[in-house]
PyMOL Python script that loads the backbone (N, CA, C, O; Angstrom):
from pymol import cmd

cmd.read_pdbstr("""\
ATOM      1  N   MET A   1       0.925  -1.018  -0.052  1.00  0.00           N
ATOM      2  CA  MET A   1       0.190  -0.179  -0.024  1.00  0.00           C
ATOM      3  C   MET A   1       0.595   1.287  -0.112  1.00  0.00           C
ATOM      4  O   MET A   1       1.172   1.714   0.888  1.00  0.00           O
ATOM      5  N   THR A   2       0.418   2.078  -1.046  1.00  0.00           N
ATOM      6  CA  THR A   2       1.225   3.339  -0.834  1.00  0.00           C
ATOM      7  C   THR A   2       1.064   4.386   0.234  1.00  0.00           C
ATOM      8  O   THR A   2      -0.027   4.675   0.725  1.00  0.00           O
ATOM      9  N   ASP A   3       2.153   4.911   0.552  1.00  0.00           N
ATOM     10  CA  ASP A   3       1.847   5.916   1.390  1.00  0.00           C
ATOM     11  C   ASP A   3       0.412   6.962   1.369  1.00  0.00           C
ATOM     12  O   ASP A   3      -0.292   7.059   2.374  1.00  0.00           O
ATOM     13  N   HIS A   4       0.202   7.474   0.494  1.00  0.00           N
ATOM     14  CA  HIS A   4      -0.979   7.745   0.119  1.00  0.00           C
ATOM     15  C   HIS A   4      -2.067   7.384   0.286  1.00  0.00           C
ATOM     16  O   HIS A   4      -3.031   8.100   0.555  1.00  0.00           O
ATOM     17  N   MET A   5      -2.048   5.926   0.113  1.00  0.00           N
ATOM     18  CA  MET A   5      -3.310   5.419   0.363  1.00  0.00           C
ATOM     19  C   MET A   5      -3.763   4.700   1.623  1.00  0.00           C
ATOM     20  O   MET A   5      -4.762   4.004   1.799  1.00  0.00           O
ATOM     21  N   GLN A   6      -2.614   5.097   2.606  1.00  0.00           N
ATOM     22  CA  GLN A   6      -2.396   4.557   4.002  1.00  0.00           C
ATOM     23  C   GLN A   6      -2.976   5.675   4.766  1.00  0.00           C
ATOM     24  O   GLN A   6      -3.634   5.645   5.806  1.00  0.00           O
ATOM     25  N   MET A   7      -2.505   6.918   3.855  1.00  0.00           N
ATOM     26  CA  MET A   7      -3.228   8.509   4.379  1.00  0.00           C
ATOM     27  C   MET A   7      -4.675   8.370   4.539  1.00  0.00           C
ATOM     28  O   MET A   7      -5.359   8.495   5.555  1.00  0.00           O
ATOM     29  N   LEU A   8      -5.095   8.012   3.017  1.00  0.00           N
ATOM     30  CA  LEU A   8      -6.454   7.851   3.096  1.00  0.00           C
ATOM     31  C   LEU A   8      -7.089   7.325   3.464  1.00  0.00           C
ATOM     32  O   LEU A   8      -8.256   7.717   3.486  1.00  0.00           O
ATOM     33  N   LYS A   9      -6.659   5.884   4.081  1.00  0.00           N
ATOM     34  CA  LYS A   9      -7.145   5.179   4.674  1.00  0.00           C
ATOM     35  C   LYS A   9      -7.423   5.758   6.255  1.00  0.00           C
ATOM     36  O   LYS A   9      -8.522   5.677   6.803  1.00  0.00           O
ATOM     37  N   ASP A  10      -6.419   6.255   6.770  1.00  0.00           N
ATOM     38  CA  ASP A  10      -6.453   6.812   8.195  1.00  0.00           C
ATOM     39  C   ASP A  10      -7.341   7.990   8.210  1.00  0.00           C
ATOM     40  O   ASP A  10      -8.123   8.308   9.105  1.00  0.00           O
ATOM     41  N   LEU A  11      -7.161   8.465   7.330  1.00  0.00           N
ATOM     42  CA  LEU A  11      -8.319  10.002   7.065  1.00  0.00           C
ATOM     43  C   LEU A  11      -9.751   9.137   7.468  1.00  0.00           C
ATOM     44  O   LEU A  11     -10.426   9.751   8.295  1.00  0.00           O
ATOM     45  N   GLN A  12     -10.130   8.284   7.186  1.00  0.00           N
ATOM     46  CA  GLN A  12     -11.595   8.123   6.851  1.00  0.00           C
ATOM     47  C   GLN A  12     -12.289   7.745   8.552  1.00  0.00           C
ATOM     48  O   GLN A  12     -13.514   7.647   8.615  1.00  0.00           O
ATOM     49  N   SER A  13     -11.598   7.584   9.639  1.00  0.00           N
ATOM     50  CA  SER A  13     -11.670   7.453  10.585  1.00  0.00           C
ATOM     51  C   SER A  13     -11.545   8.856  11.887  1.00  0.00           C
ATOM     52  O   SER A  13     -11.976   8.991  13.032  1.00  0.00           O
ATOM     53  N   ILE A  14     -10.566   9.864  10.770  1.00  0.00           N
ATOM     54  CA  ILE A  14     -10.671  10.888  11.386  1.00  0.00           C
ATOM     55  C   ILE A  14     -11.703  12.268  10.510  1.00  0.00           C
ATOM     56  O   ILE A  14     -12.025  12.309   9.323  1.00  0.00           O
ATOM     57  N   HIS A  15     -11.941  13.035  11.361  1.00  0.00           N
ATOM     58  CA  HIS A  15     -12.817  14.041  10.757  1.00  0.00           C
ATOM     59  C   HIS A  15     -12.085  14.883   9.618  1.00  0.00           C
ATOM     60  O   HIS A  15     -11.047  15.218  10.190  1.00  0.00           O
ATOM     61  N   SER A  16     -12.046  15.308   8.588  1.00  0.00           N
ATOM     62  CA  SER A  16     -11.362  16.415   7.758  1.00  0.00           C
ATOM     63  C   SER A  16     -11.823  17.446   8.064  1.00  0.00           C
ATOM     64  O   SER A  16     -12.988  17.451   8.462  1.00  0.00           O
ATOM     65  N   THR A  17     -10.862  19.041   7.964  1.00  0.00           N
ATOM     66  CA  THR A  17     -11.470  19.920   7.942  1.00  0.00           C
ATOM     67  C   THR A  17     -11.711  20.606   6.962  1.00  0.00           C
ATOM     68  O   THR A  17     -12.522  21.529   6.887  1.00  0.00           O
ATOM     69  N   HIS A  18     -10.842  20.087   5.944  1.00  0.00           N
ATOM     70  CA  HIS A  18     -10.662  20.876   4.721  1.00  0.00           C
ATOM     71  C   HIS A  18      -9.713  20.170   3.754  1.00  0.00           C
ATOM     72  O   HIS A  18      -8.680  19.658   4.186  1.00  0.00           O
ATOM     73  N   LYS A  19     -10.067  20.124   2.315  1.00  0.00           N
ATOM     74  CA  LYS A  19      -9.190  19.389   1.477  1.00  0.00           C
ATOM     75  C   LYS A  19      -7.907  20.453   0.994  1.00  0.00           C
ATOM     76  O   LYS A  19      -7.972  21.635   0.656  1.00  0.00           O
ATOM     77  N   CYS A  20      -6.733  19.541   1.107  1.00  0.00           N
ATOM     78  CA  CYS A  20      -5.741  19.978   0.824  1.00  0.00           C
ATOM     79  C   CYS A  20      -5.764  20.687  -0.824  1.00  0.00           C
ATOM     80  O   CYS A  20      -6.153  20.132  -1.852  1.00  0.00           O
ATOM     81  N   PRO A  21      -5.257  21.965  -0.679  1.00  0.00           N
ATOM     82  CA  PRO A  21      -5.572  23.139  -2.181  1.00  0.00           C
ATOM     83  C   PRO A  21      -4.392  21.872  -3.042  1.00  0.00           C
ATOM     84  O   PRO A  21      -4.924  21.268  -3.974  1.00  0.00           O
ATOM     85  N   GLN A  22      -3.511  21.657  -2.862  1.00  0.00           N
ATOM     86  CA  GLN A  22      -2.681  21.362  -3.669  1.00  0.00           C
ATOM     87  C   GLN A  22      -3.076  19.839  -4.557  1.00  0.00           C
ATOM     88  O   GLN A  22      -2.891  19.743  -5.770  1.00  0.00           O
ATOM     89  N   CYS A  23      -3.616  18.767  -3.745  1.00  0.00           N
ATOM     90  CA  CYS A  23      -3.692  17.791  -4.309  1.00  0.00           C
ATOM     91  C   CYS A  23      -5.654  17.134  -4.136  1.00  0.00           C
ATOM     92  O   CYS A  23      -6.202  16.145  -4.621  1.00  0.00           O
ATOM     93  N   GLY A  24      -6.193  18.271  -3.213  1.00  0.00           N
ATOM     94  CA  GLY A  24      -7.389  17.674  -3.439  1.00  0.00           C
ATOM     95  C   GLY A  24      -8.187  16.824  -2.522  1.00  0.00           C
ATOM     96  O   GLY A  24      -9.389  16.562  -2.566  1.00  0.00           O
ATOM     97  N   VAL A  25      -6.848  16.269  -1.292  1.00  0.00           N
ATOM     98  CA  VAL A  25      -7.142  14.886  -1.025  1.00  0.00           C
ATOM     99  C   VAL A  25      -8.248  15.731   0.562  1.00  0.00           C
ATOM    100  O   VAL A  25      -8.180  16.938   0.793  1.00  0.00           O
ATOM    101  N   PRO A  26      -8.940  14.974   1.218  1.00  0.00           N
ATOM    102  CA  PRO A  26      -9.474  15.232   2.734  1.00  0.00           C
ATOM    103  C   PRO A  26      -8.270  15.666   3.472  1.00  0.00           C
ATOM    104  O   PRO A  26      -7.430  14.767   3.501  1.00  0.00           O
ATOM    105  N   ALA A  27      -7.956  16.606   3.999  1.00  0.00           N
ATOM    106  CA  ALA A  27      -6.776  16.864   5.160  1.00  0.00           C
ATOM    107  C   ALA A  27      -7.299  17.313   6.780  1.00  0.00           C
ATOM    108  O   ALA A  27      -8.450  17.693   6.992  1.00  0.00           O
ATOM    109  N   TYR A  28      -6.535  17.229   7.568  1.00  0.00           N
ATOM    110  CA  TYR A  28      -7.467  17.240   9.043  1.00  0.00           C
ATOM    111  C   TYR A  28      -6.158  18.169   9.372  1.00  0.00           C
ATOM    112  O   TYR A  28      -5.014  17.768   9.154  1.00  0.00           O
ATOM    113  N   CYS A  29      -6.490  19.596   9.982  1.00  0.00           N
ATOM    114  CA  CYS A  29      -5.533  20.595  10.775  1.00  0.00           C
ATOM    115  C   CYS A  29      -6.083  20.742  12.333  1.00  0.00           C
ATOM    116  O   CYS A  29      -7.171  21.290  12.504  1.00  0.00           O
ATOM    117  N   SER A  30      -5.431  20.318  13.313  1.00  0.00           N
ATOM    118  CA  SER A  30      -6.063  20.748  14.664  1.00  0.00           C
ATOM    119  C   SER A  30      -6.673  22.084  14.487  1.00  0.00           C
ATOM    120  O   SER A  30      -7.876  22.345  14.518  1.00  0.00           O
ATOM    121  N   MET A  31      -5.522  23.029  14.267  1.00  0.00           N
ATOM    122  CA  MET A  31      -6.219  24.187  14.818  1.00  0.00           C
ATOM    123  C   MET A  31      -7.449  24.610  13.947  1.00  0.00           C
ATOM    124  O   MET A  31      -8.136  25.565  14.309  1.00  0.00           O
ATOM    125  N   GLU A  32      -7.752  23.876  12.741  1.00  0.00           N
ATOM    126  CA  GLU A  32      -9.146  24.421  11.874  1.00  0.00           C
ATOM    127  C   GLU A  32     -10.160  23.729  12.942  1.00  0.00           C
ATOM    128  O   GLU A  32     -11.237  24.235  13.260  1.00  0.00           O
ATOM    129  N   ALA A  33      -9.717  22.635  13.393  1.00  0.00           N
ATOM    130  CA  ALA A  33     -10.546  22.202  14.291  1.00  0.00           C
ATOM    131  C   ALA A  33     -11.127  22.657  16.075  1.00  0.00           C
ATOM    132  O   ALA A  33     -11.998  22.206  16.818  1.00  0.00           O
ATOM    133  N   GLY A  34     -10.055  23.818  16.190  1.00  0.00           N
ATOM    134  CA  GLY A  34     -10.310  24.695  16.879  1.00  0.00           C
ATOM    135  C   GLY A  34      -9.408  23.983  18.642  1.00  0.00           C
ATOM    136  O   GLY A  34      -9.503  24.174  19.854  1.00  0.00           O
ATOM    137  N   LYS A  35      -8.587  23.121  17.660  1.00  0.00           N
ATOM    138  CA  LYS A  35      -7.582  22.753  19.152  1.00  0.00           C
ATOM    139  C   LYS A  35      -6.353  23.089  18.863  1.00  0.00           C
ATOM    140  O   LYS A  35      -6.142  23.746  17.844  1.00  0.00           O
ATOM    141  N   SER A  36      -5.395  22.733  19.637  1.00  0.00           N
ATOM    142  CA  SER A  36      -4.137  23.519  20.015  1.00  0.00           C
ATOM    143  C   SER A  36      -3.027  23.120  18.860  1.00  0.00           C
ATOM    144  O   SER A  36      -2.927  21.931  18.559  1.00  0.00           O
ATOM    145  N   ALA A  37      -2.263  24.018  18.265  1.00  0.00           N
ATOM    146  CA  ALA A  37      -1.443  23.622  17.193  1.00  0.00           C
ATOM    147  C   ALA A  37      -0.653  22.879  17.335  1.00  0.00           C
ATOM    148  O   ALA A  37      -0.222  22.279  16.350  1.00  0.00           O
ATOM    149  N   ASN A  38      -0.005  22.549  18.986  1.00  0.00           N
ATOM    150  CA  ASN A  38       0.823  21.496  19.496  1.00  0.00           C
ATOM    151  C   ASN A  38       0.142  20.281  19.446  1.00  0.00           C
ATOM    152  O   ASN A  38       0.661  19.235  19.834  1.00  0.00           O
ATOM    153  N   LEU A  39      -0.812  20.341  19.062  1.00  0.00           N
ATOM    154  CA  LEU A  39      -1.487  18.627  18.843  1.00  0.00           C
ATOM    155  C   LEU A  39      -1.208  18.398  17.200  1.00  0.00           C
ATOM    156  O   LEU A  39      -1.186  17.290  16.665  1.00  0.00           O
ATOM    157  N   CYS A  40      -1.065  19.284  16.726  1.00  0.00           N
ATOM    158  CA  CYS A  40      -1.222  19.088  14.786  1.00  0.00           C
ATOM    159  C   CYS A  40       0.132  18.414  14.349  1.00  0.00           C
ATOM    160  O   CYS A  40       1.222  18.796  14.776  1.00  0.00           O
ATOM    161  N   TRP A  41      -0.013  17.504  13.569  1.00  0.00           N
ATOM    162  CA  TRP A  41       1.297  16.720  13.350  1.00  0.00           C
ATOM    163  C   TRP A  41       2.378  17.761  11.932  1.00  0.00           C
ATOM    164  O   TRP A  41       3.506  17.456  11.544  1.00  0.00           O
ATOM    165  N   CYS A  42       1.692  18.731  11.550  1.00  0.00           N
ATOM    166  CA  CYS A  42       2.583  19.851  10.757  1.00  0.00           C
ATOM    167  C   CYS A  42       3.533  20.243  11.505  1.00  0.00           C
ATOM    168  O   CYS A  42       4.640  20.282  10.968  1.00  0.00           O
ATOM    169  N   MET A  43       3.449  20.587  12.715  1.00  0.00           N
ATOM    170  CA  MET A  43       4.163  21.398  13.388  1.00  0.00           C
ATOM    171  C   MET A  43       5.852  20.497  13.593  1.00  0.00           C
ATOM    172  O   MET A  43       6.913  21.039  13.904  1.00  0.00           O
ATOM    173  N   THR A  44       5.664  19.276  13.352  1.00  0.00           N
ATOM    174  CA  THR A  44       7.348  18.617  13.380  1.00  0.00           C
ATOM    175  C   THR A  44       7.464  18.503  11.654  1.00  0.00           C
ATOM    176  O   THR A  44       8.296  17.703  11.229  1.00  0.00           O
ATOM    177  N   VAL A  45       6.588  19.344  10.584  1.00  0.00           N
ATOM    178  CA  VAL A  45       7.739  19.612   9.512  1.00  0.00           C
ATOM    179  C   VAL A  45       7.466  20.530   8.895  1.00  0.00           C
ATOM    180  O   VAL A  45       8.087  20.765   7.859  1.00  0.00           O
ATOM    181  N   ALA A  46       6.483  21.319   9.314  1.00  0.00           N
ATOM    182  CA  ALA A  46       6.202  22.691   8.621  1.00  0.00           C
ATOM    183  C   ALA A  46       7.145  23.725   9.148  1.00  0.00           C
ATOM    184  O   ALA A  46       7.623  23.906  10.267  1.00  0.00           O
ATOM    185  N   LYS A  47       7.321  24.610   7.528  1.00  0.00           N
ATOM    186  CA  LYS A  47       8.118  25.496   8.082  1.00  0.00           C
ATOM    187  C   LYS A  47       7.370  26.832   7.212  1.00  0.00           C
ATOM    188  O   LYS A  47       6.901  26.709   6.080  1.00  0.00           O
ATOM    189  N   ASP A  48       7.377  28.241   8.090  1.00  0.00           N
ATOM    190  CA  ASP A  48       6.434  29.162   7.924  1.00  0.00           C
ATOM    191  C   ASP A  48       6.595  29.463   6.358  1.00  0.00           C
ATOM    192  O   ASP A  48       5.536  29.686   5.771  1.00  0.00           O
ATOM    193  N   ASP A  49       8.019  29.507   5.440  1.00  0.00           N
ATOM    194  CA  ASP A  49       8.081  29.427   4.139  1.00  0.00           C
ATOM    195  C   ASP A  49       7.753  28.987   3.170  1.00  0.00           C
ATOM    196  O   ASP A  49       8.045  29.349   2.030  1.00  0.00           O
ATOM    197  N   ILE A  50       6.849  27.820   3.648  1.00  0.00           N
ATOM    198  CA  ILE A  50       6.143  26.694   2.719  1.00  0.00           C
ATOM    199  C   ILE A  50       4.494  26.670   2.924  1.00  0.00           C
ATOM    200  O   ILE A  50       3.731  25.809   2.487  1.00  0.00           O
ATOM    201  N   LEU A  51       4.136  27.889   3.734  1.00  0.00           N
ATOM    202  CA  LEU A  51       2.443  27.754   3.808  1.00  0.00           C
ATOM    203  C   LEU A  51       1.838  28.068   2.700  1.00  0.00           C
ATOM    204  O   LEU A  51       2.300  29.142   2.314  1.00  0.00           O
ATOM    205  N   PRO A  52       1.008  27.660   1.964  1.00  0.00           N
ATOM    206  CA  PRO A  52       0.710  27.881   0.405  1.00  0.00           C
ATOM    207  C   PRO A  52       0.332  29.403   0.777  1.00  0.00           C
ATOM    208  O   PRO A  52       0.401  29.994   1.855  1.00  0.00           O
ATOM    209  N   ALA A  53      -0.059  29.797  -0.400  1.00  0.00           N
ATOM    210  CA  ALA A  53      -0.795  31.083  -0.834  1.00  0.00           C
ATOM    211  C   ALA A  53      -1.791  31.262  -0.398  1.00  0.00           C
ATOM    212  O   ALA A  53      -2.077  32.366   0.065  1.00  0.00           O
ATOM    213  N   THR A  54      -2.649  30.233  -0.401  1.00  0.00           N
ATOM    214  CA  THR A  54      -3.682  30.137  -0.040  1.00  0.00           C
ATOM    215  C   THR A  54      -4.383  30.646   1.792  1.00  0.00           C
ATOM    216  O   THR A  54      -5.338  31.264   2.265  1.00  0.00           O
ATOM    217  N   GLY A  55      -3.294  29.979   2.214  1.00  0.00           N
ATOM    218  CA  GLY A  55      -3.163  30.098   3.917  1.00  0.00           C
ATOM    219  C   GLY A  55      -3.683  28.678   4.206  1.00  0.00           C
ATOM    220  O   GLY A  55      -3.375  28.336   5.348  1.00  0.00           O
ATOM    221  N   VAL A  56      -4.532  27.534   3.374  1.00  0.00           N
ATOM    222  CA  VAL A  56      -5.208  26.413   4.058  1.00  0.00           C
ATOM    223  C   VAL A  56      -3.884  25.591   4.135  1.00  0.00           C
ATOM    224  O   VAL A  56      -2.992  25.769   3.305  1.00  0.00           O
ATOM    225  N   CYS A  57      -3.780  24.699   5.137  1.00  0.00           N
ATOM    226  CA  CYS A  57      -2.777  23.583   5.159  1.00  0.00           C
ATOM    227  C   CYS A  57      -2.800  22.521   3.888  1.00  0.00           C
ATOM    228  O   CYS A  57      -3.722  22.073   3.205  1.00  0.00           O
ATOM    229  N   LEU A  58      -1.673  22.364   3.884  1.00  0.00           N
ATOM    230  CA  LEU A  58      -1.822  21.294   2.872  1.00  0.00           C
ATOM    231  C   LEU A  58      -1.499  19.967   3.376  1.00  0.00           C
ATOM    232  O   LEU A  58      -0.590  19.896   4.204  1.00  0.00           O
ATOM    233  N   CYS A  59      -2.200  18.720   2.948  1.00  0.00           N
ATOM    234  CA  CYS A  59      -1.913  17.410   3.582  1.00  0.00           C
ATOM    235  C   CYS A  59      -0.494  16.992   3.961  1.00  0.00           C
ATOM    236  O   CYS A  59       0.432  17.460   3.299  1.00  0.00           O
ATOM    237  N   LYS A  60      -0.253  16.193   4.921  1.00  0.00           N
ATOM    238  CA  LYS A  60       0.786  15.490   4.807  1.00  0.00           C
ATOM    239  C   LYS A  60       1.820  15.148   3.948  1.00  0.00           C
ATOM    240  O   LYS A  60       3.034  15.346   4.003  1.00  0.00           O
ATOM    241  N   LYS A  61       0.966  14.491   2.995  1.00  0.00           N
ATOM    242  CA  LYS A  61       2.303  14.148   1.572  1.00  0.00           C
ATOM    243  C   LYS A  61       2.980  15.371   0.987  1.00  0.00           C
ATOM    244  O   LYS A  61       4.168  15.591   0.752  1.00  0.00           O
ATOM    245  N   CYS A  62       1.733  16.210   0.795  1.00  0.00           N
ATOM    246  CA  CYS A  62       2.205  17.526  -0.079  1.00  0.00           C
ATOM    247  C   CYS A  62       3.231  18.158   0.940  1.00  0.00           C
ATOM    248  O   CYS A  62       4.359  18.364   0.492  1.00  0.00           O
ATOM    249  N   LEU A  63       3.016  18.446   2.070  1.00  0.00           N
ATOM    250  CA  LEU A  63       3.686  18.951   2.961  1.00  0.00           C
ATOM    251  C   LEU A  63       4.977  18.403   3.019  1.00  0.00           C
ATOM    252  O   LEU A  63       5.932  19.170   2.893  1.00  0.00           O
ATOM    253  N   THR A  64       5.169  17.175   3.194  1.00  0.00           N
ATOM    254  CA  THR A  64       6.064  16.339   3.514  1.00  0.00           C
ATOM    255  C   THR A  64       7.182  16.358   2.044  1.00  0.00           C
ATOM    256  O   THR A  64       8.413  16.388   2.036  1.00  0.00           O
ATOM    257  N   ALA A  65       6.429  16.336   1.142  1.00  0.00           N
ATOM    258  CA  ALA A  65       7.397  16.812   0.270  1.00  0.00           C
ATOM    259  C   ALA A  65       7.659  18.055  -0.479  1.00  0.00           C
ATOM    260  O   ALA A  65       8.162  17.895  -1.591  1.00  0.00           O
ATOM    261  N   GLU A  66       7.390  19.404  -0.049  1.00  0.00           N
ATOM    262  CA  GLU A  66       7.424  20.319  -0.165  1.00  0.00           C
ATOM    263  C   GLU A  66       8.685  20.824   0.650  1.00  0.00           C
ATOM    264  O   GLU A  66       9.594  21.576   0.299  1.00  0.00           O
ATOM    265  N   ALA A  67       8.370  19.942   2.273  1.00  0.00           N
ATOM    266  CA  ALA A  67       9.828  20.155   3.458  1.00  0.00           C
ATOM    267  C   ALA A  67      11.127  19.987   2.707  1.00  0.00           C
ATOM    268  O   ALA A  67      12.200  20.089   3.301  1.00  0.00           O
TER     269      ALA A  67
END
""", "prot")
cmd.dss("prot")
cmd.show_as("cartoon", "prot")
cmd.util.cbc("prot")
cmd.orient("prot")
């Protein structure tokens, strides 16, 4: 199973907060869900300069590829 397919399978049990603006898959953002930024997986890979111009978080696959 590819990483992308595993991510989609994992998301079936997690409420998505938006679609990734780069690839369109459902994505989850703790901050958009009203939770602490410290709970978001992206804090381990995200850099300020890779936030997309839309201001919407990328999915894990796309953000990891950008980092």
